[in-house]
N, C-alpha and C positions, 0 to 999 in steps of 0.2 A: 655814513659816517662823520663826525664832529673829529677835531683835528683831539680834544679832550680823552678820545675814547681808540685810539692809535693801540698799535702793542710799543710798546718800548726798543727800541733796538736803538743799536752801539753803530754812530755813524761812520763812516769807511774814510776814514781820512788818516792819515798816521802822526795819531796827537798822543804819543804814549802818553800816560801817566807817574806820574811817579814812584818808585821805588820807596817804600821805609825803610826796610833791610834783609835784607837777599843770605842765604844758608848760615844763617841763626842757628841754635841747637831747637826752635819751633819748625822754623820752616825758614818760608820765604814770603814777607810778609809786601800787600800793595797799596797804596792809599786812593779810597774813591774819587776822584773829583769832574765825574758828571754824568747824571741818567745811562742808564744801561743796564743788558743784559749778565747775565754772569758771566755764560760759556761765550758771547763775543766780549767780555773784556777779558777774558784769561789768552782768550789767543790774541789778544793787540800783548799785551804785558810781555806772552812767554812766543814768542815767533817761531819760535825753534821749536817749539813743541810741537808735534803732533795735537789735532785734532778728540784722534780716538786716543792719547795717551791722557788729554785733560780728562775726558768725562773719563777714563778709570777713577782719576784722583775722585773725582765725584761720586762715583756709584761706588766707592773705597771710605768715603768719609773726610776726605783728606783736605777738604778745601770749605772754610771755614773765614765764616761772614761775621766781625766783632765777636768772635772766640765760639760760634755754632753751627757746628754743622750742616752745613749745604749738600743735598745729593737734587735737586731741581735744573735743571742747564737752564733755562727760559728764567730767575727771579731776578726779582727788581734789584737794583743795585741804585743806591739813593749817595748825592756829594758830601764825603767824611767818614763814610763807612772805610771799613780796612778789611781787606781779603788777604787770605793767608794760605799757604800751602801748606800742610803738615807735613813733616816728616816722617809721621805713622798717619796707621788707622788711626781716627776722633773715635773712643771713648767715651760715649754721651748717654746720659738718660732718657734720648728723646726716643728711643729703638723700647718703650716700656709694655711689654705681655704680647698682646693683641692691635696693639697699633702703632703708626710710627708718625710723625710731624712732616710732610713736606713741602710746608710754607710756613712760617709765623710771622707776624711783623702787629704794632700797634694794634690793631681792628680785628684783624683776624687770624686765623688756626686752621688751613686744611692739612685737612691726616686722610692715611691710609690704615682703613681698618681692613682687621681681618675678620672669616667666618667664625660665627659664635659669640662675639664680643654684642652685648645689646647696644641698642645709638642713646640712648637712656634708662633711668629708672621701673620700674614696676613694683606691683608691690610682692613682689618674691625672692626680685634682689634691686638691692643698692648704689652696693658699693662697685662692683663689678660689671659696668659701665661704661663707654669711654665718655662722656657727660664728665661723671665722679672724677677721672682720673685724667683729664684736661684741668679738673677745675685744680687739683692738685699739683697736676704741675704752674699755671699761674700764678697760689698762693707760696710756689716757694719763688719766688719774684718778688713777691708783695704779698702780703696776705690781703690784704682787702682789695685785691684779683677778683673776679668774675667771668663765667664764662655762660655765655648764651646760646642753644643748639636752634640753628637754620632751620635745618630739615633732617629729616632721618633716613637711616637703611636697614632695613628689617631685616634680625640679627644672625641670621645665614647669607646674607649678602654682603659680602666683600665690596672695600675699593674706596673710592675718595671721596667725605668728606666735609663742608665748610661749617664753623663755625664765628662767632662773634666774642668778642670777647669787649664789648658794653653792650649797656640795651639800645642806645640810640642806632647805632651799625646794625644791631639784628631789625629794627624795625624799621628799617630802612631795608635790609636786602628782601626782608619777609615781606613787605609792600609792595616794592617795586618787582616781586620774584622775575615776574615772564619777559621782563626788558632788560634788569640785570645778566639773566642765563642766557649766552648762546650760546652753548652747545653741553647737552649731557648726554653719554654713550655709552652705554653698557654690553655687554658680552654677555651672552646667555646660549647655553649647552640648555638643546631641546629634544624632547623624544622622536624618536623618528625621522622621515630624509622631508626636509622643506621642501618642495621642488622651485615654486620660484624664486628667483635668484634675490629681487626687492618688491615692495609693496608697502601695506601702509593698511592700519586697523584704526577703525576711527567707529566710538560708540560711547554710553552712558554710564557710568559708572554709579553707583549707591551703596550703600551699606547696610544689613540687617540685622535685626536686636542684638544677634548673637556676633557682631562687629566684623563678619564675611562680608568682603564687598562683593559685590555682582553687577554683568555688563547686560544692559537695554538697547536696541536699538533705537529705542523711542525719541525724540528728544524733548527734556524736560521731565525726564524721566530721574533723571542724576546730571553730572555734572558730563560735560565732553570733556572724551581723551583720542587721542590723535599716537599715534604708537605708528613707527617707520621700524623697518628691520630691511637690511639685506645678510646673506646669507656666505661666510667663509668658507666654510668647510662642512661637510654629510657624508656617512656612510648608512647604513641601512638603518641601524640600529640608532643616530642619533645626530643632529646636527647643531653648529656651532655660527651664532649670528651674532652680527651686532646691532643692536638696538638705540636709538636715536628718540629720546622725548620730546613732542610738539607740546606737553601738557604734566606736569608731573604729581596726578595721582596718586593716593593708597594702593598701594598692591596692581597696580595701573599695567608692567609687564607681565605680571604672574598671570594676570584675569587675558588681556589679551592671547597668551602666548596658549592658553587652555581655550580659547575662543577662534582659536587659528587649528586648534586641535594636534599643538606640537607646543604638549606643558612645560615648562621649566623642571628639564632633571632633579631628581629631590624633589617636587614640591604637591604630598599627596596632597595637601588641605586644594588646589588647581589641581585634581586631577591626572600628577602622575605616579605612573605604578611603577618607575625603575628607582634607583638612587646612588649611582655609581660609582658618584661622589663623596658620597658620606656626608654630605650639605647641600645648600642649593643650588643648583650650574648656572648663582645669575654672581656678575663683575661689574662697580661702576666702574668705569674705564676711563671716562676723561669727562672733563670738569672747565671747564671754560665760563669766565663771570666776568662782567664791569666792576673794577674796585670798588666799594662806596665811600670810600674817601675819594679817592684819589683822579679814579677816572681812567684808571687805564685800562687794560684791555689781560686777563690773566691766563694763563692754558697751562691743565695740568693734567698729564695721563701717569699710567699706572702699567705692565703689564700684565699680558693674559695669566692665569694664573697654570703651572705646570700643568699641574691634576685636569684644564681643562682640554688643553692641547693634546695631551694621551689618547685620552677616548679616538685621537685621530688618526 
C-alpha cells in the first residue's frame, strides 16, 4: 500500500497541541495542529481521562469538531480544526428520523440508515428517502449544495451508506468502486443452522423482466458474484453470519443465501418462510474505503442490531 493510502494515525510522541480554553460554559476546547484521528488526539490532550470515559463522550455526542457532533472514534482531524468537549450532550439535527450521519466532510457523507428507509425515490415515494433527507441537510448549509447517491441498500436493510457531495467525486467513486472499496461487511440472520464455519459462494447473477435477480453457475450468463461468509452464532432455527462482498451485485447476499439453502430471515422474495425480526435480517456492518480526494483509508463500523442478537 502506498503512503498516500495509509490509515491516518497520531504519532506517539508527547507534542501536546495547544488548548484554547478550559472549563468554559461550553466546555473544553482544543486546537488541532497536525493530522490525526479523533480518539488518539483526545487521549493525547486528556492524559488523565481514561479511554473508556472518552469513548463515552463520543457515544453521548459530547465531542464536537468545528461545532459538529462526532461519534466516530477514527474521525480524521486536520490542522486548524477545533475539538470541543461539551458539558452537555449535544442536541443536533443530524439524528433525523431514520438515519444518522456518522461522518461528513466537503466531499462525502457516510450515514447509518435504519431499516424501512428507502435509499432513493421510487414512483410511490419521493420524499421519505435517505437521498431527499440528505439533500435537505446540505441545502441548509448552502442552497446550491447537492447530494449524489453512490450505492444503495435495500429498503429493509439497515447500516452504512456512502454519498458524494459533488458530481466529480460521485463519478470517481463509481468508476473506481472495486479499487476504492477495501471492505464491505454485513451481518445476516439466515434461516436454519449453517453447518460450515466459513465458506464462499460464487455464481453469475442476472435480472429477469420483472426485475428479480437470479443465479446461474454458467459463466457469461450474468455478472460474476462472489460472497464470503463466516458463522458467528447459530441455534436450531437461525444462524448469524458475517458476510463479506468481493463483488457488489444487486441483491447478491440475498440470492447467495437462498442458494445455500439458508434464506435471509424475512426475505420472502428469496425463499424465506419466517420473519422473526419483522424486517429483513440484513445489516451493513462495516465500510472501509479510500477517500476519493485525500487518498486516506477511512473505516466505519456500526453495532449489530440488538434484535438480531436476541434471537440467539
